[in-house]
FIKOL-878467 format. One record per residue (C-alpha): residue number from 0; residue in one letter; x, y, z. Coordinates in steps of 0.1 Angstrom, whole numbers, plus 5000, padded with zeros to 4 digits. Each point is the difference from the previous one (the first is absolute). Example, Ala and Ser with C-alpha at 12.3 -4.5 7.8 and 13.67 -1.06 7.14 Angstrom:
# FIKOL-878467
(0; "A"; (5123; 4955; 5078)) (1; "S"; (5014; 5034; 4993)) 
//
This chain:
# FIKOL-878467
(0; "M"; (5994; 5569; 3769)) (1; "L"; (4988; 4991; 5035)) (2; "F"; (5028; 4975; 5003)) (3; "F"; (5027; 5025; 4991)) (4; "S"; (4985; 5026; 5023)) (5; "M"; (5001; 4975; 5028)) (6; "L"; (5037; 4993; 4993)) (7; "Q"; (5008; 5037; 4999)) (8; "Y"; (4984; 5007; 5034)) (9; "A"; (5015; 4970; 5016)) (10; "W"; (5035; 5009; 4987)) (11; "V"; (4997; 5036; 5013)) (12; "A"; (4990; 4987; 5034)) (13; "V"; (5025; 4971; 5002)) (14; "R"; (5030; 5019; 4987)) (15; "P"; (5007; 5016; 5035)) (16; "L"; (5001; 4965; 5015)) (17; "V"; (5028; 4991; 4976)) (18; "L"; (5019; 5031; 5009)) (19; "V"; (4996; 4992; 5037)) (20; "R"; (5016; 4966; 4995)) (21; "A"; (5029; 5017; 4983)) (22; "A"; (5003; 5026; 5028)) (23; "A"; (5003; 4971; 5025)) (24; "L"; (5034; 4993; 4985)) (25; "R"; (5013; 5034; 5009)) (26; "P"; (4993; 5004; 5037)) (27; "L"; (5022; 5030; 5005)) (28; "R"; (4981; 5020; 4975)) (29; "R"; (4966; 4986; 5006)) (30; "P"; (4982; 5030; 5015)) (31; "A"; (5010; 5023; 4971)) (32; "L"; (4991; 4973; 4975)) (33; "L"; (4965; 4996; 5016)) (34; "A"; (4994; 5037; 4997)) (35; "A"; (5010; 4999; 4963)) (36; "M"; (4978; 4970; 4994)) (37; "A"; (4970; 5018; 5015)) (38; "L"; (5006; 5030; 4978)) (39; "F"; (5005; 4979; 4969)) (40; "S"; (4968; 4981; 5006)) (41; "A"; (4981; 5032; 5005)) (42; "F"; (5013; 5016; 4968)) (43; "T"; (4990; 4968; 4981)) (44; "H"; (4965; 5001; 5014)) (45; "A"; (4997; 5037; 4991)) (46; "A"; (5012; 4994; 4964)) (47; "Q"; (4976; 4972; 4996)) (48; "A"; (4971; 5023; 5011)) (49; "Q"; (5011; 5027; 4975)) (50; "E"; (5001; 4975; 4972)) (51; "A"; (4964; 4990; 5004)) (52; "P"; (4979; 5002; 4968)) (53; "A"; (4984; 5033; 4992)) (54; "S"; (4968; 4982; 4992)) (55; "A"; (4995; 4989; 5036)) (56; "P"; (4968; 5012; 5017)) (57; "A"; (5002; 5032; 5021)) (58; "A"; (5010; 4994; 5036)) (59; "D"; (4968; 5014; 5014)) (60; "A"; (4980; 4975; 4980)) (61; "L"; (5015; 4970; 5018)) (62; "P"; (5007; 4989; 5035)) (63; "A"; (5036; 5010; 5009)) (64; "G"; (5026; 4975; 4988)) (65; "G"; (4979; 4976; 4980)) (66; "E"; (4969; 4992; 4979)) (67; "L"; (4968; 4984; 5011)) (68; "G"; (5004; 4972; 4974)) (69; "D"; (5036; 4991; 5009)) (70; "R"; (5005; 4963; 5004)) (71; "F"; (5035; 5003; 5014)) (72; "G"; (5015; 5025; 5024)) (73; "F"; (5036; 5010; 5004)) (74; "H"; (5015; 5022; 5026)) (75; "G"; (5035; 5003; 5015)) (76; "Q"; (5018; 5020; 5026)) (77; "S"; (5036; 5006; 5011)) (78; "T"; (5009; 5017; 5033)) (79; "W"; (5034; 5009; 5014)) (80; "V"; (5005; 5014; 5035)) (81; "W"; (5033; 5012; 5016)) (82; "Q"; (5003; 5013; 5036)) (83; "A"; (5027; 5012; 5022)) (84; "K"; (5001; 5002; 5038)) (85; "P"; (5025; 5022; 5019)) (86; "A"; (5013; 4988; 5034)) (87; "F"; (4978; 5006; 5030)) (88; "K"; (5004; 4998; 5038)) (89; "S"; (4999; 4965; 5014)) (90; "P"; (5015; 4991; 5035)) (91; "Y"; (4994; 4963; 4994)) (92; "S"; (4985; 4976; 4974)) (93; "G"; (4988; 4964; 4998)) (94; "D"; (4998; 4973; 4974)) (95; "N"; (4969; 5015; 4983)) (96; "S"; (5010; 5037; 5003)) (97; "L"; (5002; 5026; 4973)) (98; "T"; (5037; 5006; 4995)) (99; "A"; (5010; 5034; 5014)) (100; "G"; (5027; 5006; 4974)) (101; "R"; (4997; 5015; 4965)) (102; "A"; (4984; 4976; 4975)) (103; "T"; (4983; 4998; 4966)) (104; "S"; (4972; 4979; 4987)) (105; "Y"; (4984; 4993; 4966)) (106; "S"; (4973; 4980; 4983)) (107; "F"; (4990; 4992; 4964)) (108; "S"; (4969; 4983; 4988)) (109; "T"; (4985; 4992; 4966)) (110; "T"; (4965; 4986; 4997)) (111; "L"; (4980; 4989; 4970)) (112; "D"; (4962; 4996; 4999)) (113; "L"; (4988; 4975; 4974)) (114; "G"; (4962; 5000; 5000)) (115; "M"; (4973; 4982; 4981)) (116; "R"; (4962; 5002; 4999)) (117; "L"; (4986; 4965; 5005)) (118; "W"; (4962; 5005; 4996)) (119; "K"; (4974; 5026; 5009)) (120; "G"; (5011; 5017; 5032)) (121; "A"; (5031; 4978; 5005)) (122; "E"; (5036; 5009; 4996)) (123; "F"; (5033; 4983; 5008)) (124; "H"; (5033; 5016; 5009)) (125; "F"; (5036; 4987; 5003)) (126; "N"; (5028; 5022; 5014)) (127; "P"; (5036; 4988; 4997)) (128; "E"; (5023; 5023; 5021)) (129; "V"; (5037; 5005; 5005)) (130; "V"; (5013; 5017; 5031)) (131; "M"; (5034; 5007; 5015)) (132; "G"; (5013; 5024; 5027)) (133; "K"; (5018; 5006; 5032)) (134; "A"; (4981; 5011; 5031)) (135; "F"; (5013; 5020; 5030)) (136; "S"; (5010; 4975; 5027)) (137; "D"; (4981; 4972; 4982)) (138; "L"; (4968; 5019; 5007)) (139; "H"; (5006; 4998; 5038)) (140; "G"; (4997; 5028; 5025)) (141; "L"; (4968; 5018; 4989)) (142; "G"; (4963; 4996; 5006)) (143; "G"; (4995; 5018; 4967)) (144; "P"; (5027; 4990; 4975)) (145; "T"; (5009; 5027; 4975)) (146; "N"; (4995; 4982; 4967)) (147; "G"; (4968; 4981; 4991)) (148; "E"; (5017; 4985; 4970)) (149; "L"; (5023; 4979; 5022)) (150; "A"; (4992; 4967; 5017)) (151; "K"; (5020; 4979; 5025)) (152; "V"; (5009; 4975; 4972)) (153; "T"; (5012; 5027; 4976)) (154; "G"; (5036; 4995; 4990)) (155; "T"; (5027; 5016; 4979)) (156; "D"; (4995; 4974; 4972)) (157; "P"; (4970; 5004; 4978)) (158; "T"; (4972; 4976; 5008)) (159; "L"; (4973; 4991; 4976)) (160; "Y"; (4967; 4986; 5014)) (161; "R"; (4963; 4999; 4996)) (162; "A"; (4985; 5030; 5017)) (163; "R"; (4963; 4995; 4991)) (164; "V"; (4979; 4975; 4982)) (165; "F"; (4963; 5005; 5006)) (166; "M"; (4965; 5001; 4985)) (167; "R"; (4974; 5027; 5005)) (168; "Q"; (4963; 4994; 4992)) (169; "T"; (4974; 5028; 5001)) (170; "W"; (4963; 4993; 5000)) (171; "G"; (4977; 5030; 4993)) (172; "L"; (4968; 5004; 5020)) (173; "G"; (4983; 5025; 4976)) (174; "G"; (4993; 5037; 5002)) (175; "D"; (5022; 5028; 4986)) (176; "T"; (5035; 4993; 4988)) (177; "E"; (5034; 5017; 5005)) (178; "K"; (5033; 4999; 4982)) (179; "V"; (5031; 4983; 5015)) (180; "D"; (5033; 5012; 4986)) (181; "A"; (5027; 4977; 4989)) (182; "D"; (5029; 4997; 5024)) (183; "F"; (5026; 4976; 5014)) (184; "N"; (4981; 4967; 5005)) (185; "Q"; (4967; 5016; 4988)) (186; "F"; (4983; 5000; 4966)) (187; "A"; (4979; 5029; 4988)) (188; "D"; (4964; 4992; 5003)) (189; "V"; (4964; 5013; 5005)) (190; "V"; (4985; 4983; 5031)) (191; "D"; (4968; 5002; 5019)) (192; "K"; (5001; 5024; 5029)) (193; "R"; (4986; 4972; 5022)) (194; "R"; (5023; 4970; 4996)) (195; "V"; (5017; 4971; 5017)) (196; "V"; (5037; 4994; 4994)) (197; "L"; (5019; 4968; 5008)) (198; "T"; (5038; 5000; 5000)) (199; "A"; (5019; 4968; 5005)) (200; "G"; (5037; 4989; 4996)) (201; "N"; (5034; 5013; 5009)) (202; "L"; (5000; 5037; 5008)) (203; "P"; (5006; 5024; 5028)) (204; "V"; (4973; 5007; 5025)) (205; "L"; (5005; 5037; 4994)) (206; "D"; (4988; 4997; 4964)) (207; "V"; (4965; 4996; 5014)) (208; "F"; (5000; 5015; 5036)) (209; "D"; (5008; 5034; 5014)) (210; "A"; (5005; 5015; 4965)) (211; "V"; (5004; 5036; 5013)) (212; "E"; (5005; 5021; 4968)) (213; "Y"; (5026; 5024; 5014)) (214; "A"; (5022; 4976; 5021)) (215; "H"; (5002; 4965; 4985)) (216; "D"; (5028; 4995; 4975)) (217; "P"; (5037; 5005; 5009)) (218; "R"; (5009; 4999; 4963)) (219; "T"; (4982; 5034; 4994)) (220; "Q"; (4991; 5014; 5034)) (221; "F"; (5015; 4998; 5035)) (222; "L"; (5029; 4976; 5004)) (223; "N"; (4997; 4992; 5037)) (224; "W"; (4982; 4968; 5010)) (225; "S"; (4979; 5020; 5025)) (226; "F"; (4981; 5015; 4971)) (227; "M"; (4993; 4969; 4979)) (228; "T"; (4971; 4989; 5021)) (229; "H"; (4991; 4999; 5037)) (230; "P"; (5035; 4992; 5016)) (231; "S"; (4984; 4978; 5026)) (232; "F"; (4981; 4980; 4973)) (233; "D"; (5022; 4969; 5001)) (234; "Y"; (4984; 4988; 4968)) (235; "A"; (5006; 4964; 4988)) (236; "A"; (5030; 5000; 4975)) (237; "D"; (5032; 4983; 4993)) (238; "A"; (5033; 5018; 5005)) (239; "R"; (4995; 5018; 4966)) (240; "G"; (4965; 5013; 5009)) (241; "Y"; (4980; 4975; 4979)) (242; "S"; (4976; 4972; 5010)) (243; "W"; (4974; 4976; 4986)) (244; "G"; (4964; 5006; 5009)) (245; "V"; (4965; 5011; 4990)) (246; "A"; (4981; 5032; 5004)) (247; "L"; (4964; 5008; 4994)) (248; "E"; (4987; 5036; 4995)) (249; "Y"; (4965; 5015; 4998)) (250; "I"; (5001; 5034; 4984)) (251; "D"; (4971; 5025; 4998)) (252; "S"; (5012; 5031; 4984)) (253; "E"; (4966; 5015; 4998)) (254; "L"; (4997; 5001; 5038)) (255; "G"; (5037; 5003; 5006)) (256; "W"; (5005; 4968; 5019)) (257; "A"; (5024; 4971; 4997)) (258; "V"; (5006; 4969; 5022)) (259; "R"; (5030; 4977; 4997)) (260; "A"; (5010; 4967; 5016)) (261; "G"; (5030; 4978; 4995)) (262; "R"; (5021; 4972; 5012)) (263; "F"; (5037; 4996; 4991)) (264; "L"; (5028; 4975; 5009)) (265; "Q"; (5025; 5008; 5028)) (266; "P"; (5037; 4992; 4997)) (267; "L"; (5013; 4969; 5017)) (268; "E"; (5020; 5021; 5024)) (269; "S"; (5003; 5037; 5009)) (270; "N"; (5010; 5020; 4969)) (271; "G"; (5009; 4968; 4981)) (272; "L"; (4998; 4994; 4963)) (273; "P"; (4982; 4966; 4999)) (274; "L"; (4962; 5002; 5006)) (275; "D"; (4980; 4977; 5022)) (276; "T"; (4975; 4984; 4976)) (277; "R"; (4977; 4988; 5028)) (278; "F"; (4974; 5025; 4989)) (279; "L"; (4974; 4989; 5027)) (280; "K"; (5025; 4998; 5029)) (281; "H"; (5023; 5030; 4997)) (282; "Y"; (4988; 5031; 4982)) (283; "G"; (4995; 5038; 4999)) (284; "D"; (4964; 5012; 4999)) (285; "M"; (4989; 5035; 4993)) (286; "L"; (4967; 5019; 4996)) (287; "E"; (4997; 5036; 4987)) (288; "L"; (4971; 5024; 4998)) (289; "E"; (5004; 5031; 4977)) (290; "K"; (4977; 5030; 4997)) (291; "R"; (5003; 5029; 4975)) (292; "Y"; (4989; 5034; 5012)) (293; "T"; (5000; 5036; 4990)) (294; "L"; (5013; 5027; 5023)) (295; "F"; (4995; 5037; 4989)) (296; "G"; (4996; 4987; 4964)) (297; "Q"; (5032; 4980; 5001)) (298; "E"; (5001; 4962; 4997)) (299; "G"; (5014; 4978; 5028)) (300; "K"; (5001; 4964; 5012)) (301; "V"; (5001; 4984; 5034)) (302; "R"; (5010; 4963; 5005)) (303; "L"; (4997; 4979; 5031)) (304; "L"; (5022; 4969; 4998)) (305; "G"; (5002; 4971; 5025)) (306; "W"; (5024; 4971; 4999)) (307; "R"; (5007; 4967; 5018)) (308; "N"; (5031; 4979; 4994)) (309; "F"; (5003; 4965; 5013)) (310; "A"; (5034; 4983; 4999)) (311; "R"; (5028; 4984; 5020)) (312; "M"; (5014; 5031; 5017)) (313; "G"; (5019; 5008; 5032)) (314; "R"; (4985; 5022; 5027)) (315; "F"; (5021; 5027; 5016)) (316; "D"; (4989; 4992; 5036)) (317; "D"; (5008; 4962; 4995)) (318; "A"; (5035; 5009; 4987)) (319; "I"; (5006; 5023; 5029)) (320; "A"; (4989; 4974; 5025)) (321; "L"; (5022; 4973; 4985)) (322; "G"; (5030; 5024; 4999)) (323; "Q"; (4995; 5008; 5037)) (324; "A"; (4998; 4964; 5009)) (325; "T"; (5032; 4990; 4980)) (326; "G"; (5020; 5032; 5007)) (327; "A"; (5003; 5006; 4962)) (328; "A"; (4987; 5028; 4977)) (329; "P"; (4964; 4994; 4989)) (330; "D"; (4997; 4982; 4967)) (331; "L"; (4968; 4998; 4981)) (332; "S"; (5011; 4970; 4980)) (333; "Q"; (5000; 4979; 5032)) (334; "V"; (4963; 5006; 5008)) (335; "R"; (4982; 4997; 4967)) (336; "R"; (4965; 4985; 5000)) (337; "E"; (4967; 5007; 4984)) (338; "H"; (4987; 5035; 5008)) (339; "A"; (4977; 5026; 4984)) (340; "K"; (5009; 5037; 4994)) (341; "V"; (4972; 5025; 4995)) (342; "G"; (4999; 5036; 4990)) (343; "V"; (4979; 5028; 4985)) (344; "G"; (5008; 5030; 4978)) (345; "L"; (4981; 5032; 4990)) (346; "S"; (5011; 5020; 4969)) (347; "F"; (4988; 5032; 4983)) (348; "E"; (5008; 5015; 4967)) (349; "Q"; (4988; 5034; 4990)) (350; "K"; (5002; 5022; 4969)) (351; "V"; (5006; 5037; 5006)) (352; "G"; (4994; 5018; 4967)) (353; "E"; (5014; 4986; 4968)) (354; "N"; (5037; 4997; 5011)) (355; "L"; (5002; 4989; 5036)) (356; "G"; (4992; 4966; 5015)) (357; "L"; (5003; 4993; 5038)) (358; "F"; (5000; 4967; 5019)) (359; "T"; (4999; 4988; 5036)) (360; "R"; (5004; 4966; 5015)) (361; "L"; (4993; 4988; 5036)) (362; "N"; (5007; 4964; 5009)) (363; "W"; (5004; 4976; 5029)) (364; "S"; (5010; 4964; 5005)) (365; "D"; (5002; 4980; 5033)) (366; "D"; (5038; 4998; 4995)) (367; "K"; (5003; 4970; 5023)) (368; "T"; (5017; 4977; 4974)) (369; "E"; (5030; 5003; 4978)) (370; "T"; (4999; 5018; 4967)) (371; "Y"; (4991; 4974; 4974)) (372; "A"; (5001; 5016; 4965)) (373; "F"; (5002; 5039; 5001)) (374; "T"; (5015; 5026; 5023)) (375; "E"; (5007; 5000; 5038)) (376; "V"; (4973; 5026; 5007)) (377; "G"; (4972; 4994; 5026)) (378; "R"; (4980; 5033; 4997)) (379; "N"; (5003; 5029; 4976)) (380; "V"; (4987; 5034; 4989)) (381; "S"; (5011; 5014; 4967)) (382; "F"; (4989; 5029; 4978)) (383; "G"; (5012; 5019; 4969)) (384; "G"; (4991; 5011; 4965)) (385; "L"; (5010; 5004; 4964)) (386; "L"; (5000; 5033; 4982)) (387; "K"; (5001; 5003; 4962)) (388; "G"; (5022; 5028; 4986)) (389; "T"; (4973; 5018; 4981)) (390; "S"; (5003; 5032; 5020)) (391; "W"; (5037; 5004; 4991)) (392; "G"; (4995; 4991; 4963)) (393; "R"; (5010; 4963; 5002)) (394; "P"; (4968; 4980; 5001)) (395; "N"; (5017; 4966; 4997)) (396; "D"; (5023; 5006; 5030)) (397; "V"; (4990; 4987; 5035)) (398; "L"; (5011; 5012; 5034)) (399; "G"; (4994; 4975; 5028)) (400; "A"; (5003; 5004; 5038)) (401; "A"; (4989; 4976; 5027)) (402; "F"; (5005; 4992; 5037)) (403; "S"; (4998; 4967; 5018)) (404; "L"; (4999; 4993; 5037)) (405; "N"; (5009; 4963; 5006)) (406; "M"; (4994; 4984; 5034)) (407; "L"; (5004; 4967; 5018)) (408; "G"; (4977; 4981; 5024)) (409; "P"; (5012; 4995; 5036)) (410; "D"; (5010; 4963; 4995)) (411; "H"; (5020; 5008; 4969)) (412; "R"; (5018; 5028; 5018)) (413; "A"; (5008; 4978; 5030)) (414; "Y"; (5014; 4973; 4977)) (415; "L"; (5024; 5024; 4982)) (416; "A"; (5010; 5016; 5033)) (417; "A"; (5010; 4966; 5014)) (418; "G"; (5024; 4995; 4971)) (419; "G"; (4977; 4980; 4976)) (420; "S"; (5002; 5003; 4962)) (421; "G"; (4971; 5000; 4976)) (422; "A"; (4998; 4997; 4962)) (423; "F"; (5014; 5036; 4996)) (424; "L"; (5008; 5014; 5035)) (425; "G"; (5025; 4992; 5027)) (426; "D"; (5024; 5026; 5014)) (427; "G"; (5008; 4978; 5030)) (428; "A"; (4983; 5025; 5023)) (429; "L"; (4972; 5026; 4996)) (430; "N"; (4993; 5035; 5013)) (431; "Y"; (4966; 5001; 4985)) (432; "G"; (4987; 5029; 4979)) (433; "H"; (4974; 5001; 4972)) (434; "E"; (5017; 4998; 4966)) (435; "R"; (4993; 5032; 4980)) (436; "I"; (5004; 5001; 4963)) (437; "L"; (4999; 5030; 4977)) (438; "E"; (5003; 4995; 4962)) (439; "V"; (5000; 5026; 4973)) (440; "F"; (5005; 4994; 4962)) (441; "Y"; (4996; 5019; 4968)) (442; "S"; (4993; 4982; 4967)) (443; "F"; (5005; 5015; 4966)) (444; "Q"; (5003; 4987; 4964)) (445; "P"; (5032; 5011; 4982)) (446; "V"; (4987; 4982; 4969)) (447; "K"; (4968; 4982; 4992)) (448; "G"; (4999; 4965; 5014)) (449; "I"; (5024; 5005; 5030)) (450; "T"; (4995; 5015; 5034)) (451; "L"; (5028; 5011; 5024)) (452; "S"; (4993; 5005; 5037)) (453; "P"; (5025; 5014; 5025)) (454; "D"; (4989; 4988; 5034)) (455; "F"; (5009; 5009; 5036)) (456; "Q"; (4991; 4981; 5032)) (457; "L"; (5006; 5009; 5036)) (458; "I"; (4995; 4973; 5026)) (459; "Q"; (5000; 5008; 5037)) (460; "N"; (5005; 4972; 5025)) (461; "P"; (5009; 4974; 4974)) (462; "G"; (4989; 4966; 5012)) (463; "Y"; (4980; 5017; 5027)) (464; "N"; (5032; 5008; 5019)) (465; "R"; (5005; 5035; 5015)) (466; "D"; (5037; 4992; 5005)) (467; "R"; (5006; 4998; 4962)) (468; "G"; (4996; 5025; 4972)) (469; "P"; (4985; 5020; 4984)) (470; "A"; (5008; 4984; 4967)) (471; "K"; (4998; 5019; 4967)) (472; "F"; (4996; 4984; 4965)) (473; "F"; (5006; 5018; 4967)) (474; "G"; (4989; 4982; 4968)) (475; "I"; (4990; 5001; 4964)) (476; "R"; (4976; 4978; 4981)) (477; "A"; (4997; 4995; 4962)) (478; "H"; (4968; 4984; 4988)) (479; "A"; (4989; 4991; 4965)) (480; "E"; (4969; 4982; 4987)) (481; "F"; (4979; 4993; 4970)) 
//
């Protein structure tokens, strides 16, 4: 029975991948097909849930989504995003500008989590993933791109790859215990409140660090990259957002403390797909302190994150000096050598009653070297929140609103103003202004198993350029998971 159950879950999760391959053969109708596939997958998941045996234990008797004795874990998700951008004011543009004319963008992803318990406290997870999509201007022209589901290597043909393959080992240190609910890449378990957790393998840095509850996942929360983590946190990752590395955590739930440290591989070149396997020479290091607290009877968390990247990067001032000496536009690729980039981020998350959650992030990097793996943001302040629809009779609905102020350091500004281009930016000139991003979305469940989220984003000074914009983005997201 276990074998047939595994086949059933695997087929439900893999079926959208087969449909994606079929959709690739019909490029003119691809966006509509993707929407249909997301809906179809969701209805299948919902039907599967409704057909569960009546003899299953009550939901409140088990951790959500699984049993303590499960040897294998199966989860899947499908997310489709479509966005449209009206034309906006633009007296000039460069090679890496956001196009001023009307445009549309879309993305589709399907991910499967295949998990297995190995021995006491140890679990293994493997995530095959398929993605496809089309970004606005190949993701150029914004400090905060509008869709966290898109990467620089995402194309209009479906691509199947390994997203994660990692092991997690938990060692209990005694004391009271607490329940951990089953989730994507997580087994249900009862663990010591004081414990050490080791995670090693192929996974995103953000699976472990800066896990702000209310602004972390573009598949269910805010879409803009500025709200996925600290935007100036140039965390080690390949062009898809994944890396190989190791992270160690000490968690003390009784006192409300957690400490995390990790080292992950950098890409061989800025925003490239191949990783530099010289783990002791080029790397991204991070250290995070977390403290839980109670304010007016409401739970909250504060996290202090520090990071240091070491890789072969170009410095903005070196590129400017070379450009002035040669009479050419500055070019970071001509001045790359080994440099370090450092930064720090402070984040807060705070419950306000049963239905409202707020967050704030403040972060800074030295911003003297080129963006290596994430966004072209040097400093940032962001805040926002998620409100459940309980007060208007829809407790499963969520209203989200957030604001981000993205900034650049002086060397970065001077480089762009001199006509230089970075990984994402390059208008050919720059009348600098902080990039301001407002995002609002509303999520609702038309049927069990699927969530639809209309989304709106307003970006003033796109690419930090007062001469361009503002740019508006209208979108819709469909998300299904089991």
